[in-house]
Structure formats: structure tokens, C-alpha cells
ROSE-4610 file (N, C-alpha, C; in Angstrom, 1 decimal, always signed):
// ROSE-4610
residu = [M/M/M/Y/Y/Y/Q/Q/Q/Y/Y/Y/S/S/S/G/G/G/P/P/P/E/E/E/L/L/L/A/A/A/S/S/S/R/R/R/L/L/L/S/S/S/A/A/A/L/L/L/P/P/P/A/A/A/W/W/W/Q/Q/Q/V/V/V/E/E/E/D/D/D/G/G/G/M/M/M/L/L/L/T/T/T/R/R/R/T/T/T/F/F/F/S/S/S/F/F/F/A/A/A/D/D/D/F/F/F/R/R/R/A/A/A/A/A/A/L/L/L/R/R/R/F/F/F/V/V/V/N/N/N/R/R/R/V/V/V/G/G/G/N/N/N/L/L/L/A/A/A/E/E/E/E/E/E/A/A/A/G/G/G/H/H/H/H/H/H/P/P/P/D/D/D/I/I/I/D/D/D/I/I/I/R/R/R/Y/Y/Y/N/N/N/R/R/R/V/V/V/R/R/R/L/L/L/G/G/G/L/L/L/T/T/T/T/T/T/H/H/H/D/D/D/A/A/A/G/G/G/G/G/G/L/L/L/T/T/T/A/A/A/K/K/K/D/D/D/F/F/F/D/D/D/L/L/L/A/A/A/T/T/T/A/A/A/V/V/V/D/D/D/Q/Q/Q/L/L/L/T/T/T]
num = [1/1/1/2/2/2/3/3/3/4/4/4/5/5/5/6/6/6/7/7/7/8/8/8/9/9/9/10/10/10/11/11/11/12/12/12/13/13/13/14/14/14/15/15/15/16/16/16/17/17/17/18/18/18/19/19/19/20/20/20/21/21/21/22/22/22/23/23/23/24/24/24/25/25/25/26/26/26/27/27/27/28/28/28/29/29/29/30/30/30/31/31/31/32/32/32/33/33/33/34/34/34/35/35/35/36/36/36/37/37/37/38/38/38/39/39/39/40/40/40/41/41/41/42/42/42/43/43/43/44/44/44/45/45/45/46/46/46/47/47/47/48/48/48/49/49/49/50/50/50/51/51/51/52/52/52/53/53/53/54/54/54/55/55/55/56/56/56/57/57/57/58/58/58/59/59/59/60/60/60/61/61/61/62/62/62/63/63/63/64/64/64/65/65/65/66/66/66/67/67/67/68/68/68/69/69/69/70/70/70/71/71/71/72/72/72/73/73/73/74/74/74/75/75/75/76/76/76/77/77/77/78/78/78/79/79/79/80/80/80/81/81/81/82/82/82/83/83/83/84/84/84/85/85/85/86/86/86/87/87/87/88/88/88/89/89/89/90/90/90/91/91/91/92/92/92]
x = [+269.1/+269.1/+267.7/+266.5/+265.4/+265.3/+264.7/+265.2/+263.5/+262.7/+261.7/+261.3/+260.6/+259.3/+258.0/+257.6/+256.3/+255.2/+254.1/+253.3/+253.9/+254.7/+255.8/+257.0/+257.3/+258.3/+257.3/+256.3/+255.1/+255.0/+254.9/+254.6/+255.9/+256.7/+258.2/+258.1/+257.8/+258.3/+257.0/+256.6/+255.1/+255.3/+256.5/+257.0/+258.3/+259.0/+259.9/+259.0/+258.4/+257.6/+259.4/+259.7/+261.2/+261.8/+261.7/+262.7/+262.1/+262.8/+262.3/+262.7/+262.2/+263.9/+263.4/+264.7/+265.8/+266.8/+266.6/+267.4/+268.0/+266.6/+266.3/+267.5/+267.8/+268.6/+267.1/+267.3/+266.6/+267.1/+267.0/+267.0/+266.8/+267.3/+267.3/+268.4/+267.3/+268.5/+268.2/+269.5/+269.0/+269.5/+269.0/+270.0/+270.2/+271.3/+272.0/+272.1/+272.6/+272.9/+273.8/+275.4/+276.0/+277.3/+278.1/+278.8/+279.4/+280.2/+280.3/+278.9/+277.8/+277.0/+276.7/+276.6/+276.3/+277.7/+278.9/+279.9/+279.7/+279.2/+279.1/+277.5/+277.2/+275.8/+276.7/+276.9/+278.0/+278.8/+279.2/+280.1/+279.1/+277.9/+277.3/+276.5/+276.6/+275.7/+276.6/+278.2/+279.0/+278.9/+278.8/+278.8/+277.7/+276.9/+275.7/+275.7/+276.7/+277.2/+278.1/+278.8/+279.7/+279.4/+278.0/+277.3/+276.7/+276.3/+274.9/+276.4/+277.1/+278.1/+277.3/+277.0/+275.8/+276.6/+277.0/+277.1/+276.8/+276.1/+275.3/+276.0/+275.6/+276.6/+276.2/+276.7/+277.0/+277.2/+276.9/+277.1/+276.9/+277.9/+277.9/+277.9/+277.3/+277.2/+276.4/+277.8/+277.9/+277.2/+275.9/+274.9/+274.1/+274.2/+273.0/+273.6/+273.6/+273.6/+273.0/+273.2/+271.9/+273.2/+271.7/+272.2/+271.8/+272.1/+271.6/+272.1/+270.6/+271.1/+270.3/+271.1/+270.7/+272.0/+271.2/+272.3/+272.5/+273.5/+274.9/+274.5/+274.7/+275.7/+274.3/+272.8/+271.6/+270.7/+271.4/+270.4/+269.5/+269.2/+268.4/+268.1/+266.9/+266.1/+266.2/+266.6/+266.3/+265.9/+265.4/+265.6/+266.7/+268.7/+269.0/+269.0/+268.6/+268.5/+267.5/+266.9/+265.2/+265.7/+266.2/+266.5/+267.6/+268.9/+269.7/+268.9/+268.0/+267.2/+266.4/+265.5/+265.1/+266.0/+267.5/+267.7/+268.8/+269.0/+268.9/+268.2/+267.5/+265.5/+266.1/+265.9/+266.3/+267.4/+268.7/+269.4/+269.0/+268.1/+267.5/+265.9]
y = [+2.7/+3.6/+4.1/+4.6/+5.1/+6.6/+7.1/+8.3/+8.6/+10.2/+10.4/+11.4/+10.7/+11.7/+12.0/+12.4/+12.7/+12.6/+12.4/+12.8/+12.9/+11.0/+10.8/+12.0/+12.7/+13.4/+15.0/+15.2/+16.4/+16.2/+15.1/+14.1/+14.9/+14.5/+14.7/+16.1/+17.1/+18.3/+18.9/+18.4/+19.0/+19.0/+18.2/+17.9/+18.9/+19.4/+20.6/+22.2/+22.7/+23.9/+24.3/+25.3/+26.0/+25.9/+24.4/+24.1/+23.9/+24.0/+24.4/+23.1/+22.2/+21.9/+22.6/+22.7/+23.8/+23.2/+23.2/+22.6/+20.9/+19.6/+18.9/+18.6/+19.7/+20.1/+20.1/+20.3/+20.1/+21.4/+22.9/+23.3/+24.5/+25.2/+26.3/+27.4/+28.2/+30.0/+30.3/+30.1/+30.9/+32.0/+32.7/+34.6/+34.5/+34.9/+35.4/+36.7/+36.2/+38.4/+38.6/+37.9/+38.0/+37.5/+37.4/+36.4/+35.8/+35.6/+34.7/+34.0/+34.7/+33.3/+32.2/+32.6/+32.1/+31.0/+31.5/+29.8/+28.9/+29.9/+29.0/+27.6/+28.3/+27.9/+26.6/+26.9/+26.5/+25.0/+25.2/+24.5/+23.3/+23.8/+22.2/+21.8/+22.4/+21.7/+20.7/+20.8/+20.6/+18.7/+19.1/+18.1/+16.9/+17.8/+16.9/+16.0/+16.9/+16.3/+15.4/+14.8/+14.1/+13.1/+13.1/+12.1/+11.1/+11.9/+10.9/+10.4/+11.1/+10.4/+11.8/+12.4/+12.9/+14.1/+14.6/+16.1/+17.5/+18.1/+19.4/+20.3/+20.8/+22.2/+23.4/+23.8/+25.4/+26.3/+27.3/+28.6/+29.8/+30.5/+31.5/+33.1/+33.7/+35.2/+35.8/+36.5/+37.1/+36.6/+37.2/+36.4/+35.8/+35.3/+34.1/+32.9/+31.7/+30.3/+29.8/+29.1/+28.4/+27.3/+26.1/+24.7/+24.3/+23.1/+22.3/+21.0/+20.4/+19.0/+17.7/+17.2/+15.8/+15.0/+13.7/+12.1/+12.1/+12.5/+12.0/+11.1/+9.9/+8.6/+8.0/+8.4/+8.5/+8.9/+10.3/+10.9/+11.7/+11.7/+12.7/+12.5/+13.0/+13.5/+12.1/+11.5/+10.5/+10.8/+9.5/+9.9/+10.5/+10.0/+10.3/+12.4/+13.2/+14.4/+14.7/+14.4/+14.4/+14.5/+13.2/+13.1/+14.7/+14.7/+15.4/+16.7/+16.9/+17.9/+18.4/+17.6/+17.7/+17.8/+17.6/+17.1/+18.6/+19.6/+21.0/+21.6/+21.3/+22.5/+22.1/+21.4/+21.2/+22.0/+22.5/+23.1/+24.7/+25.2/+26.5/+26.8]
z = [+45.8/+46.5/+45.7/+46.4/+45.6/+45.6/+43.9/+43.7/+43.7/+44.5/+44.3/+43.1/+42.9/+42.2/+41.9/+41.3/+41.2/+42.5/+43.0/+44.2/+45.7/+45.7/+45.9/+46.4/+45.7/+46.0/+46.2/+46.2/+46.3/+48.2/+48.4/+49.1/+50.5/+50.6/+51.2/+51.3/+50.4/+50.1/+51.3/+51.9/+51.8/+53.5/+54.2/+55.2/+55.5/+54.2/+54.5/+53.8/+53.9/+53.4/+53.1/+54.0/+53.5/+53.0/+52.7/+51.3/+49.6/+48.6/+47.4/+46.8/+45.2/+44.1/+43.2/+43.2/+42.1/+41.1/+39.8/+39.0/+39.6/+40.1/+40.8/+41.7/+42.4/+43.7/+45.0/+46.1/+47.5/+47.3/+47.6/+47.8/+49.5/+50.2/+51.2/+51.2/+51.4/+51.8/+53.1/+53.7/+55.4/+55.0/+56.2/+56.6/+57.8/+58.0/+60.3/+59.8/+61.6/+61.6/+61.0/+60.6/+60.0/+59.7/+59.0/+58.2/+59.4/+60.0/+62.2/+61.9/+62.2/+62.2/+61.3/+59.7/+59.1/+59.4/+59.4/+59.0/+60.5/+61.5/+62.5/+61.7/+61.7/+60.9/+60.0/+58.9/+57.9/+58.8/+59.5/+60.9/+61.2/+61.8/+62.5/+61.5/+60.7/+58.7/+58.6/+58.3/+58.1/+59.0/+60.0/+61.5/+60.9/+60.6/+60.4/+59.5/+58.0/+56.5/+56.7/+57.4/+57.9/+58.8/+59.5/+60.4/+59.3/+58.6/+57.6/+56.4/+55.9/+55.1/+53.5/+53.4/+52.7/+52.6/+52.2/+51.9/+51.1/+51.5/+50.5/+49.4/+48.7/+47.8/+48.9/+49.4/+50.2/+49.9/+49.8/+49.1/+49.7/+50.7/+51.6/+51.0/+50.8/+50.6/+51.5/+52.5/+53.7/+54.6/+55.4/+55.9/+55.5/+54.1/+53.9/+53.5/+53.7/+52.7/+52.8/+51.3/+50.2/+50.7/+50.7/+50.7/+49.6/+48.7/+48.1/+48.2/+48.2/+47.8/+47.7/+47.1/+45.5/+45.9/+45.6/+45.2/+44.9/+44.2/+42.9/+41.9/+43.2/+42.7/+41.8/+42.8/+42.5/+41.0/+40.9/+39.9/+40.3/+41.2/+42.4/+43.1/+43.3/+45.6/+46.2/+46.8/+48.2/+49.1/+50.0/+51.4/+52.1/+51.9/+52.5/+52.2/+51.0/+51.4/+52.1/+52.0/+52.8/+53.9/+54.5/+55.7/+56.6/+55.5/+55.8/+56.1/+55.1/+55.1/+56.2/+56.7/+58.4/+59.5/+59.2/+60.3/+60.2/+59.7/+59.3/+59.6/+59.5/+60.3/+61.9/+62.0/+63.5/+63.8/+63.6/+63.5/+63.9/+63.2/+63.6/+63.9]
């Protein structure tokens, strides 16, 4: 599994302007009208994650959902992370 770094990482990240890299994870925070809407979103993300066999860290705080993506067995960011981030962006 290939891990992204340097210019390749910057290139992949430029295609996902709402995401950022924090502590080695690809992260994004989403805001919703209320807790129920946040839960619906998390369930949709969960379905995508199961299909991809790649699971994000999920933090729910009332109407805000923070997702964190990294490929633990590769020790960093890989195509799996960027592919799932792209799929999540298509949900919003």
C-alpha cells in the first residue's frame, strides 16, 4: 500500500479543498441543522465505509461531525483515505 507524502500529498489534498491534514490524518468537520441530521450523515458515512472496507474516526458533537481518515496499517495517508473523503464529499 502506497503512502502519500510531500508534493503527491499536496496534489491529492488540492482536489479536496474542505479537508486538511492534522496529526497525520485527513480531517474535515461538517455542521448540520441538529443532532438528528448529524446522525443521519454518520449513518451514510458508515455505509460508505463498510462498502470501502475502510473506516474513519468519527467524533459527533451535537450538530457537528468530525471525520479523521488514515490508513493505520500503512502508517499514513493512502489512496483509501482520499477515495473515501471524495465519496463523503459527494454525500453533502
